Steps between C-alpha positions, in 0.01 A plus 500: 500500500560666163657846499183649345277340761730625780489846349121493481476385861717789608287742297181359653632546854613852415164581341321379812718730717441788259128449511504542875623855450187570289275351768671702772439819304127437500489694827494801265173580327465517120541859375221543239703765316833313488630334184819286491686463171802297379659428163750233394554369854611842622760547221269723293446875535197705405405306192308219330126457556486608861639843409213587272234358741645697790519824297132462407399414859677808635340719233151373580538495882778713645431374855639154429832408658759292314804301618738341248734215597857556380811289543810651658694502169212683330442755777621797292219457248272803493126500569234772503467689824165338575664151524695387808791273428530218757763226533418172332580303813298239697383724782432791268288282273322343792415837657389689186337213313301401805376852546423570133153483353644441152804313368635565147784291362634394158688197628468237777474577870779332703421155631348532848297814421155484654194706395228575751121518456378830357802572283505523121796373299522589131792347309579698189761240383797618288399336174176399326546357149826311482751280322680322783296274722469534873378281781391140441530550124876477557485138615815399681631854461251615763636400842293376793601809694386730221165322505460549872581873473263542206219307661531694829481828318227406255275378783505854645432684173148645466538637145760429234532750215490350152443625147387211281371144455865399485539591869181323602622175344865528611460623856353192680821301434733791432428702812343220703192717512128416474358812658327810373636712214482874423498503122603861462826476314836595653503851656860553397391480135274806523802714416533317167148589390437782251730785413855453640661806338541701823656206684741437208601869489564517875713185490718637221548832676586323826764287330643778275392329180386667175135572494450266204716220646359147466556242771474123523454358850685172558358326806610133526363273764714339773595138538382330812582162656479301819738271685402302803178699504680834515430753231768694317512752214766544241570705189602410144740654255316618192603412146319798343711718270366830621707704258351312203151521661525880514612505132197288403253716699633814334485343156142381552341782703737794442623742764766455767443198718607418859482182705361518857594212725263385777590178680259329740467657846644181653824574319505881484720556808785298353472604138769720354476700182529317168834592350555547132729790392340514152160596638584637845305819425196303388451297822268582790477291822168517685551184708491691829186699411199421717233508226545304180172625353571873495819403317313263263247773422791715373633229263457445125569125499555214735715184506522212747562129517224360723375799709123530525535877450511435122120471499460823693735690265271375223204667671650829374540340156876561504708246306605202713786269417582171674866395507519153654829325420457221753135391462548125545733543798276759665194285453679201659621717790158657546312170469271630227384816324147628438584502126639238265815699434718194430310434177688524172246748373581808710279717277190331643540407866180383665385464860604189691200267457571316824435827686245659270314217330289610204628856494630606157719781629794594275800674653487854354875576479783390278768288666866530422756244625808676363611839365422412141139416598475824692625698208233340280222569757594863530550573131180316399279640775158606374308722744163452334519121500637509851210698638250273322669199657490660844130593470417142408706357785369738769145432384539124531650517853236750611745769601373768738692824439340842495740722696280505814624200697638711787161671548311168498733336753507805730122519497472131595749550784306798631178300486662226702624756755152627574 
C-alpha cells in the first residue's frame, strides 16, 4: 500500500471515530439561539468575514449566543465580551457544533465533522476573486486527502458567500461545491466601502505615525505543498528592494511612506520582523493582527504576489501592485493559475480560458517580476486610467460590492433561525 493510501486509511478511521463523538452529543437539543464560529482552522482571532457577520448579528439581536473555536496557541487572542472562546478540540467541537443552530466558518470543518438536521451552515470562505487556483483546478497538486476533506465540508454547507460570476464559475471545481450561493459580496469588505479617513487617522495615531503618513501594505501569499498526502506550508524570501520601493513611492505620490507587512495567518506565528537598518523606522509588522481588513482600510496602496486580497484592496480604488518574481515556478507548483500570468505580455494578462471559456476578462493590475519592473509600475502609475480599468473589469465579472454584505448575510441567517 502506498504511503498516501495508508495515510488516507488512517484519516478515514480517525474521521469515523470523530463522527461518533458528534452522534453521541445528539443527546443534547439544538439551542436555537446558539451560533458557533471558527476562522482559519482555529488559528484566527476575531477577524475575516465571520467577524463582521457576528458583529451585525449581535447588533440586530442581542439575545444570540456565540462560541468561537480557538486553538491553544491562539488562546490569548481577544474577543468581544459577548463571544465565548472555546477550545478547538474534538469534544469541544462535537458538543458546541451539535448544539448550535448556526455554523459560521471561513475555512474547512475537520474531517469527521457531522451536521444534524435543522442546522444551518454558512461558509463565508476567506477569498472570493483570486489568482492562485484551489481544489481540482490544481490537478495533481490537490491531494486525495484534500479532496475528501473539501467534499465532506462542502456537502454540509447550506450557503456559500460569493461576490461575482467569477466565483460561480470557479467554485464547483475549486471548492468542490455545487450548492446554493449567497451573492452578497464579502462582509469583511464593507469596511473598505466609502470614506476611510477616520479609520486611516486612528491607525496612524495608534502606531505613532504622522497624520499625513502614507502606507503601502505588503501581504504576500504563502507557499503550500503536500507529501504523501500530508499538507505543509512554507514561506519564501522576498527579493523586493523595499528601500528603493519607498523612494519610488515618495517620488511618485509625495509624502513620507511606510511599508506594512502582513504575512498569511498560516505563517504569522513564526514570522519575525523584516530587518533592514536603512528603513527600520519605516517598517510596520501586522502579521499577528486578527483583522486584515481594518488594516487594509487604513492603507494608501497595496502590494502582493498572488494573494486574492489584491482585488479587495482595489474595491477601495487604492493603487495595487503585483510583484511576482517566480511566476513560472509558482504556476508549476500550484498546478495552474486563474490568469495567464506566464504570458510574455504582462501588460495584458487574460483569464485562463480552460477555466473561464469565452470570458474576455483582463487582469486589472500591472505585474512586476523584478525591482526594475516595480519601479516602472510605480513611477508610471495613472490613477484615472487605473480606475477606468477597474470599473470595466468589475462590470464584466458582475461584482457585488455595496458596503452592506454584513447586513445581508446577517438577515439571511436570522431568517434561517426562525
